[in-house]
N, C-alpha and C positions, 0 to 999 in steps of 0.2 A: 652137235655143238651149237649153242645159241649165238646170234649175232650180237652187236653191242647193245641194242635195245633189250634183248633177251638177257644179257649178262647184268645190265642195270636192274632189271626186274628181279632176277634171282638174288641180286645183292640186297635189294630193298626188302624182299620177303625172307631173307636169311637162309635162302636155299643154296647159295654159293658165295663164299667169301672172296669175291673177285677183287676187292680193294685191299686184300692182305698185303700185297706188294705194290709199290708205286714209286714215283720220283721224290720220295719223302726225305731223302738225304740233303741236308742243307748245302748250299754253295759256299757259305761262310759261317763257321761257328766261332772263329777267333774274333776277338775284340767286341763280343756281344756283352751286354749288361749281365747276362746270366753267368758268364765265365769271369766276371770281375769281382775279385775279393780284396781289392786294394783299399788302402786308407782314404785316398783322395777321390775315389769313385771315378777315376779316369779309365774307362774301359779300353780306350785306344792305346794307351801305353802299358796297361797292366797285362795284357795278353796280345802282343803284336803278331804280325804275320811271321816274323822270324822265329817265334816259338812254336808255330802251329805244327810243324812236321815232327817236333820233338816232345811235345807236351800233351798229356792225355786231357780230354775234355771231361767236364762234369756233367753237362746237361744235354749234350747232343753230339753229332758228328757232321763232318763235311767231306766232300769228295768232288771229283770232276764228272759232272753229268751222270751221277750215280743213281743207285736204286737202294731201297731199304724196306723192311717190313714196317707195318704201321706203328709199331712201338720202337722202331729204330734199334732193335736188338742186334740185328745182323745187317751189315752194309756191304754193298759192292760198288766199285768204281774202277776206272782205269787210270793208272799212272804212266807217265811218258818221260822219255829222256832222249834228247837229240844228239847226245855225244858231246855237247858244248855247254849245256846249262850248269850253273853252279849248284843247283838243287834239283832233286827229282820233282817233276811237275805232278803233284798229287791233288792240287786245289787251285782255284782261281786266285790271282794276285790282284791286289788293288791298293790304293792309297788310304791310310787312315785319315780321319777328319782333319787333324792338325797338318798333315802332309800335303793335302791337296789345296790348290789355290781357290777351289770352289768346293771344298769339303771332300768327304770320302768319295771314292770313285774307283770302280773296277777297271782294270787296264788289260783286258783280254778281249778276244773275239770269239763269241759263241752264239749259237742260234738254236731256238726251239722250233723245230720244223713240223712236227706232227705228234698227235696224241689222241688217245681215246679216253673218256672219263674213267674207265676202270683200269687204265694203264695196260689194257690188253695189247696195245701197240704204242710204243714211244720212239721217237727219233730226234736226235739232236746232233749238232755239228760243232766241232771245236777246230779252230785254225791255230796251228802250232808252228812258230817260226823254226827254221832250220839252223839259224845262228843262235848265239847265246841270248837268252831271254833278257831284255834290257831293264832289269830291276833297278840298278843304281841310277841309270840315266832317267828313268821315269820319276824316281823320288827326288833327284837333284834338280831337274828342270822344272817340275811342278813346284818345288819349294822355292825356286828363284822367282817365279811368276807371281804377280799380284792379282788382286780381285778384278782389275780392269783388263787383264789379259786372258786369252782363251786357254782352256785346259790343254795340256800336252798329252796327246793320246798315243797309244801304241803304234798306230799307223804313221804318226809323225816321226817316229824313231828310225824308220827306214828298214825295219827287219822283215817287212813283207814286200819290199821292192824286188823286182824281177821274179816275182812269184816263188821266192825261196821259202816255201812253207809246206807243211803237211795239212791236208784236210783229214780230220779224224771223225768219221761218222759212227755214232753209236745208236744201235737199235735194240729194243726189247720187244719180245712177242710172247704172250702167255699161251701155253697149251692147256693149262688148267689154272686154278687160283694159286696153286703152290708148285707150279712148273713153269719157269721163265727161261725162254731161249734168248741168247745174247749174241749179237754179231757186231764186231768192231772192224771197220774198214778204214785203212790208212792209205792215202793217196799222195804221191809226191807231185806237187804242182810246179816244181822247179825244173831247170834245164840240166842239172847234174845229178848223178847218183847221190843219195843221202842216207845215212844210217838212222835207225830208229829202234828204241827198246820199247816195247809194249809190256806193261806189267798189270794185267787185270788182277784186282785185289779184293779179297773177301776178309772181313774183320768184324769182331764184336765190339759194340760200344762198351766202354769201361764202366761197369756197374759194381765192381768188386773192390775198388781201391779206397773207397771213401769211409767205410766203417759204419755207415748209417743209411737210412732210407729203406723202404720196403724192398727195393731192387737188390739190396745187398743180400737179402735172404735167398736170392737165386743161386748164390755161389758163383764160382768162376767157370765160365764155359770153356770149350776147347775146340780147336781145329786141328785135325791130324790127317796124315797121309792115309789114303785108302785106295790102293791100286794106282790107276792112272789119274785119279782125282783126289779130292780132299773131302772129309766128313766134318761138318760143323755141328756140334752137340750143345744144346741150350736147354735149361730146365723147363722153360715155359714155351719156347717156340718149337721145340722138338728137333730132331736131327734133319739136317739138310746136307745134300751132296752137291759139290760143284765139280763138273767135268770140264776140261779144257782140251779141245782137239789139237794134237800134235804140239803140246806144250814142251818147250825145251827142257825146263826144270821147274821144280816147285821149291819155294823158300818160305821160311816162317820166322815170325818174331812175335813180340807181345805188345799190345796197345797200352803201354805204360810209359810214364814220363822218363826221359833221359836226364835225370838229376845231375849227372856228372857234366853233361854238355851245357846245360842251362844255368846251373846254380853252383857248380863245383862240389856237389854232394855225391853220395854214394848210391849206385843203382842196386835195387834189390835183386835184379835179374841181369844177366849178361845180354839178353836180347830185348830191346826196347823199341819204342814207337818208330824211331827214325832209322831202324836197322836196314830197311830196304834201300834207303838213301846211301848209307855207307857201303852197301854191297854193290849196288849197280854203278854208282859213280866213282867210288874210291876203291873198289875191288876188295873190300875187307870181308873175306869169307867167313871169318869168325863172328861177324855182326849178325848173321842169320843162322837159324837152325834148319834141319832138313826133315824133321818128323812132325813137330807139333808146335802150337802156340795159340795166340788169340788173334793172330793176323797172318794170312797166307796169301802168297802171290805166285802166279804162273809167269815165267820169264820167256818172252818172245824177242829174240834179237834178229834184226833183218836189215838189209840194205835195199832200198827201193830205187829202181831205175827212174829216169825222167818220165813222168806220165804214168807210172806203174801204180796199181792199186792192189792191196793184199788184204784179205779178211781173215780174222781169227774168230772161231766159233766156241761158245761156252754154253753150259746149261746148268741152271740152278734149280734143284728139285728137292722137295721133302722126301725122305726115305720111303714114306708111304706111297709116293707117286712113282717110285722107280719101276719102270716097265719098258722093256725094249731097249734098243740101243739109243744112247743119247743123241747121236748124230746120224740117225737113219734117214731114209727118204722123207720121213714126215717133217724133218727140220725145215727144209726150204718150203714145203707145202704150207706149213703153219705160218711162216712169214708171209707168203703170197696171199693166203686167206685173210690174214689180219689187215694187209694193205687194201685188199678189195673191200673189206668191212669198214675200214676207215674212210675210204672214198664214198661209200654208200651212206655212212653215218653223217659226215660233214655235208654231203650233198643234200641230204634230207632236211637240213636245217634251213636252207634257203634255196629251194629249187628254182632253177632258171637264172641264177646269178652268173654274171659274166665270168670267164676264167680268171681275169685279173683280180676282180673283186673277191671271188671265191677263194683265191690263194691267200689274199690278205686276211680274210676272215678266218681261214683254217689256221694260219700261223698265230693269230691272236688267240684263238681257242687253245692251241697247243701251249702257248706260253702260260695261259691260265692254269692248265693242268699241271705243267711242270712247276708252277709256282706253289703247288701244294707241298707243305713241308711238316715234318714232325717238330713240334714246338713243346719243350718241357721246361717248366719253371715253377717250382714249388717254393713260394716266397718264404714261408716259415723256415724251411731247411736251409734256404739260401742266406737268410739273415743269421741263423744260428751257427752255420758252418757245420763241417762234418767231423765226427769223432776221431777219425784217423788222420785228419789234416790239422795244420796249425789253426787256432781260433782266429776268426776275423778280428781286425783291430777294434778295440773297445769303442773308439770314437768314430768308427765307420758309420756314416749316415747316407741315406739315399731316399728319395721321395717314395720309393716303393715300400719302405718299411711300414707304411701305414696301410698296406694292402695284404696283410698276413693271412687273409682268407683265401687268396688267390692260388689256385692249384691247376695250372695248365699242363696237360699231357695229352695232346691231341694232334690230329692232322688238321692244319689250318691253312688258309690261303694267305700267302705273303704278298706284300706290295711289290718287292723285287727281291729275288733269291740271293743276291749278293749285297746290294746296298741296304736293303731293309729286310733282313732275314727274321723278321718278327711280325706279329699281327699289329695292324693299326685299325681300330674298329670302324672308323668312318671309311677308310679305303675298302675294307671288306664288303661294306654295304653296296659299293659300286661294283666290285668284282662279281657280286652274286647276280647281277642282272644278266650279263652274258653267260655266266656259269649256269644260271637257272634255265636258260634255253637248252643247254646240253644235258644237264643233270639236276632236275628240280629238287630231288631229295637231298642232294649235298648242299645246295643253296639254302634250303630251309634249315638243315641241320646247323650250318654255320651261323645263321642268324639267331637261332634259338640258343646256341652254345653261349654266346656272350651275355645272354640274359639269365644264365643259370647262376646259382648262388655261389659257385666256386670261381666265377668271373666278376659278376656285378657286385659292387660294393654294397654292404648292408644298408648304406644310406640311399641307395638307388643310382649311384653314378656308374656309368659304364667305363671300363678301363680304356685309356687312350692308346698307349703303346708302351713298349718295353722301357724306354728311357725315362718315362714318367707317367705311370698309370693315371695320375691325378690331373694331367692336362685335359683341356676341354676341347673336344672335337665337335663339329656341327652335329645336331641330332637328326641324322638321316636314316636311322635304323627303321623307323616306322614306315617311311616311304619305301625302302627296299623290300620290307616284308610284304607290303601291299602289292608292289609290282611283281614280285615273285609269285604271289598268289594269283594275280590276274593273268600273268603270262603263262602260268601252268594250268590254266583252265578253270579257275574259280571254283574248285571242288574241295579243297582241303580246309574247311572252316575250323577244324580242330587246331591246325597250325595258327590261324589268325587268332583264335581265342587264347592260345598259350602265350603268344607274343604280346597280345594286348594287355594282359594282366601286368606283366613285368614292365612293359613300356609306360604304363600309367605310373609305376613307381619312379621311373626315370624322369618322367615329366614333372612329377612333384619335386624331385631333387632340383631340377632346373628352376622351377618357380621359387623355391625356398632359398637357393643359393645364388642366383644370378640376377634377380630383380631387387636391386639394393633399396630402391625407394618405394617399392610397391606400386609403381605407376604403370606397369606393364611395358617398361622399357628395359632391355636386358643388356648385361655386360658379360659376355662370355669368355673374354680373353682373345688369344690369337685365332682361335676357331679354325685351325688347320691352315690358315692363310699366311703363316710364317711372317714375312717382312712387309705385308701389304700396307700396313699403317705407318704413320709418321713416328709413332712410338712402338716399343715392344709392348703389345697390348696384354701380355701375360705377366708383366712385372709392374711394380709401382711406378707411376708416372713421374717423370722428372719435374713436372709442374705441381705435383700434388693433385688432389681431387680424384675424379673417376670419369670414365667414359660411359656414355650410353650409346650402344652400338647399333647401326643400322642393320648389319648382318645378324648380330646376336638376336635382335628383336624380330627380324624377319624369319630367322630360323625357327623361332618359337611359334610364330604364326603358321609356318610350314608344318611344324610338329602337330599343331592343333588340327590343321586340315587333314593330315594323314590319319590321325587318331579318330577324327570325325568319320572319315571314309570307312575305316575298319569297323567302328562301332555300328554304323548304319548297315554294313554288310552282315554283321553278326546279329543285329536286331531283327532281321528278316526271319530268323528262326527263334530268337529269344528276345521278346520285347523288353526284358530287363536292360538291355544295352541302349534303349532309347534315352534313358536318363544320362548316361555317359555321353551319348551323342550331343545332347543338349549342353552338357557341361563344356565340351570342346568347342561347340558352336559359339557359345557366348564368350568363352575365353578368347577365341579367335577375333571376335568383333571388338572386344576390349583392347586387344593388342593393336589391331589395325586402326582403331580410333586414336590410340596414344601416339602411334608413329606418324599419323597424318596431320595432327593438329598444326596450325600455322600461327599460333600465339607465342611462339618461341619455346614451347615446351616439347613439341614434336621434333621429328628428324627430317621432315620434308622442307626443302628450301624452295619457296615459291618463285623467288627470282631466277634461280638457276634451273629449276625443274628437275631436281635430283635429291636423293636421300644421302645424308652425311652422318658420320659419327659426330657426337656432341661432347665436348669437354666441359665437365662440371667442376667449377672451382670458386670457392668463396661466394656461393649462392648465385653465381652467374653461369651462363651457358654460352659456349662458343663453338660454332660449327667448324669442323675441320674440312675445308673445301678441297678434298681429294677426290677426283672422279675415278673411282675404282670399282672393281667387282662388288665391293661392299655395298655400294649404292644400287646395284642391280639385283642383288639377292631378294629384295621385296617382290620382284616379279615371280619368284618361285612359289610363293604361298597362295596359289590359286586353286580353287576347287569348284566342281560342278555338282549341283544337287538336282537330280532329275525329278520332275513332277511325279512321275510314276513311283519313284521310291518314296517320296513324301506321302503320296496317297496311301501307300501300304503301311505307313507308320503314322497313324493319326495323332498320337500324343506329341511326337516330335514336330509334325506339321503344324499343329496348333501353336507350339512354342515359337517356331519361325515366324508364323503370321503375327503373333503377338508382338515379337521384337520389331518386326517391320512397321507395325502401327505405332508402338508406344516408345521406341528408342531410336528416334530418327538419327541421332549422331552416330550411334553404333551401326545402324542399318544402312548408312550411306555407302558402305562397302559390301552391301548385299544387293546385287543387281537383280531385278525381278524379271520373270519371263516376259517376253515381248521386245526385249532390246535387240533381238535378232529376228526381224520381221520376215526374213525369207525362209525361216525354218520353224516357225510356230512357237507356241508357248510351252516349252518342254524343259527348260533348265532355269535354275537360279545360279548365279555366278557369285562366288566369294573371291574377293580380290583386294589386295592392299591398295594399289593405285586405282583411281577412278579411270574411266576411259580416257578422259583428257590427259591425266597424268601418265597413263600408259603410253599414249602417243608421244608425249614429250620425252619420256625415257627412251622410247624406241628411236627417236632422232639421234640420240647418242649411240645407242647399240649399233645402228645401221650406218653410222658415219665412218667412212674409211680413214678419215683424219683423226678419229677418236678411237672407238673400240673395235670396229669391224676390220679384221685382218683378212688377207686372201685365204687364211687357213683357220678361220673361226673367230671367236670373240676374245679380244685381249683382256687380261686381268687388270690392266690399268690403261686409262685413256692415253693415246699418243700425244695429246695436247700437252702433257706434262714433260715432253722432250724439250719444248721451248719454254714452258712455264712451269718449272718445278714448284711444288708447294714447300714452303720454308717457314719454320717457326723456331724462335729462340726461347729456350727454357733450360733451367738447371745448369746455367753457365755454358751452354753449347748450342750449336745450330743443329736442328733436326730437319731433314728434307725428304721429300718423295719426288723422284725423278723417273721418267720413262726408261726402263732398262729392259730391252726386248728379249734378252737371252739369259745367260747365267747372272747370278747376283753380283753386285759390285760392293758388297759388304758382308760381314760375318754374322749378321742376325740369324738366330736359330741354326748356327753352324755354317751358314753361307752355302749350303748345298741345294737349296730350293729358292726360287725367286717368283714372287707374285706381283712384281712391278712392271708388267708388260707382256710376258709370254702368254701363250694359249694353253689352257689346262682343260683336259677332257671332262673331268667330273662335273664342273660347274657349267661348262658348255652343254653337256648332255641334259642337265636339269633346265637350262634355259630353253633348249629346243623343245623339250617335253612341255614346259609351261606355255610356250607360244602356241603349241598345238592345242592346248586346253582353251587358251583365249580364242584361238581361231575357231574351235568347235562351237563356242558360244556366239561370237559375233559374226562369223561368216563374212559376207561382203559388206556388212554394216560398218566395219572398222578396217581401213586400209592405211598402210604406212609406206613411206618412200623408201625404196631399197635399190641401191644404196641412197643414203640421204643426199639430196641435191641432184639426183639423176633424172627426176621427173617420171620415174618408173614406180607406180604404186601397186602394192601387192597386199593380199590378205596376211593375217599373222600366221596362218598355216603355211603359206608360201614363203614367208620370211624364215620360219623354222626350217623348211626344206633347203633354203639357200645356205643357212648356217651349217646344216648337216653336210651339205655338198662340199662346202669349204673345208670342213673337218676331215672328211674321208679323203679329200684330195692329197692330204699329207703323205699318204702311204701308197698312192696309185702312181704307176709310171706315166710320164707324159710321152709325147711323140718321140722324144729322144731317149726314152728309157729312164729318165731321172725321176727319182721319188724325192720330194722335198725333205723328208725326214732324214735322208742321208747327207744333206748339206753339200751336194754337188760333187761328191767323190766319184770320179768316172768309173771306178771299179764296179760300183753298184749299178751302173747303167750299161756297161759294155762287156764286162767279163762273165763268161758263162758260169763260172764257179762263185759268182757274187750276185749277179743281177736279180735273182729271184729271192734273195734274202731280205727280210724286213725286220726292223727293230722298232719296238714300241716304247718310246721314251717317257720320262716322267712329265715333261712339258715341252713346248715347242716355240721356237723363235717367233716373236709376234709379227715379224715382217717377211721372213723367208720360209718359215715352216721347218727349219732345221731342228732336229731333236736335241734336247738338253736334259741335263740331270741324269738320273738313274736310267741306264739304257736298256734295261729289261723290265720296266714297270708295266709288264703285261697284266696289271691288276686293273686299275681304273682306266688305263688307256685302251684296254680290250673292249671298252665300250664302243670302240670303232666297229667291232664285230656286230654289235647290236644295230648300230646305224646302218651298216651295209646290209644287214639281213632285213631290216624293216623298210628300206628304201632301195629296191633293186636297181633302179635306173637313175636315181637322183644324182 
């Protein structure tokens, strides 16, 4: 049996389908855009949580920390009942966007503890209250609270007080690609005996009720009793058997909508999706069958004494893999072996890492792997509706109607498996940096996938995310591709060549659509930074006119640098790429020249020493003096051209030298070799700010009264706490004020806030950029860190300090407190909580408390990369 590296090699060579099964079952399918066929396009109300247990999904499935095959034909998850809940716990509960005072938000406690990239081992923990789950309380209290109040979380309800809860630990281990061992361990953490029903469930995704789509041709699958287990038969997956050791009973129903309960209609069959709920909670024996269906469950009823733990064992195998007893001595041996392999694999990623840092990195990596989900969305079919279902309303509209080429049916990396159970293309770019350290082939595949013709629009635009594919995210795809290539050994130039061609199309789309005046100053819209601006930058401005954006312009310079780097790498083997290198080199210089002019047409403010968005109205230009991350993004567009590389590409070198001699305005941002006297004449530096402007920007970045938080760099300067930026336009007041945690308004749904918190993706790019500046300048350029301290450091040392502050968010202090947990003593003192880490969407700008989506182990998993690259920092 191969270890994890061997399994990955087998998978890549197609010698073993080790990724056939994985954590691909979504944590939330309800209230997604895919399931919304309403006239008003309000996905939150058209398919609410209340419908989820009774209504069949069209495009996916969800379950509690479950497993599925890579096409989500067959799913497995565990349902729970504590004897008090009003509904069977089959999926995670959370508030829809209109219900939460800070937007949609999961209200459960669950943790991704361990995983291997092939899912040969997976471990996750769910904390289940022993009292009735507080559904109504959570909805009512969050509905009462306003934007300026904190969210009301499940820990605030008191249901976990006095440790009256169960820990439900779910583990999966593969004996073979089609042989999955399952162990579910329930532990009573309370001081009294407590009842618990465990209902491990196997079911088929409903592909047969819609009357259309190629999956309809598969026909209806079936799960039936087979001795002590069940046999699941599917036309394309093949037959699988699920055995459950000492199961008290098996029950069956069908994964079909309960029209009677939801709509007052007639059910085609007596056994429907919510049959298990009716049987377990209401005791309706006629609600389930005993022999067959498309959904099967093994019922385990138990009462656990205080402190008692009990495990149930299951095994899911293809009929072809049936060999020996399902629960023989090899069962525990396989689990033990996989744990040893997981230790070895994660230990190999960063040898010598301290135990505390290694544990954080391992949970971040686990979250990344658990965030891989099956995503199915065929826009033409979604727009047209299904033959066997009512036709969508004739006046139904949605921005995605213009993306009818898009056909997603893949395993994709999600930003957060509950709050954002759909891809976001710029998020994915950041996910793939730490993912690439574990599984480079997967990282490359994800980056290539969004450039394929069934994702990328024919006009060259990349799809943003499910709510609106046409929204504009920052162009970070080229950067991620280059970084994955470099971190995986610089050997796969075929990958670079494939992405380069498509990225060139995307670059052209940006130039044609977002440079309105043709002056190399760009207007990209909100660019993923939600509410960071004084206006909604994706909508018509209340003032009229248009914005020229410091971040949009800088992102395009950043795009140029990355494309230049890729072109030069490819040109080493194919000189034809030298021409493209010259193109991106000169476009970069044109952009940097435009953004830096001080005659009123550029975006640099000489008095303040900062880059600002400019409002263009009636032929006049007004800088919007908001000190935010928008004005720091120009730091990211930095490149190093080695003299050795230029010498190997004489045509490109001659072009660079010609520009340096004959285009002085453009070449002002091309710093020549010799600026770093301690290291010799070996690099050219491409930079938007000159060294003087770089130092001025860094006084803001490293000022603890401005951007520098104890936990990284804030998205908005703290100076705006006392000096909000205010403008009156369109009959109203518009302001930007420092808000260090959750948003205080509803812009972009109100669930994300860029007006003060620390965000990992842009902090990571800032750290990386400062390292590049440091590599060029060395000791020739030092900055005060923190500003006003009298302590001067190199730019490399400044990068290290920011990285240290970022990773501090997750590491325990001397008292065991991790800032991300906001001071909750359970996470510091309780042995059943203290080793658990959550990777939030963003972090309080002053305290480091986690905010927003609490399982965004997507881009926040960049913490793993920072920990790996800086062992002792």
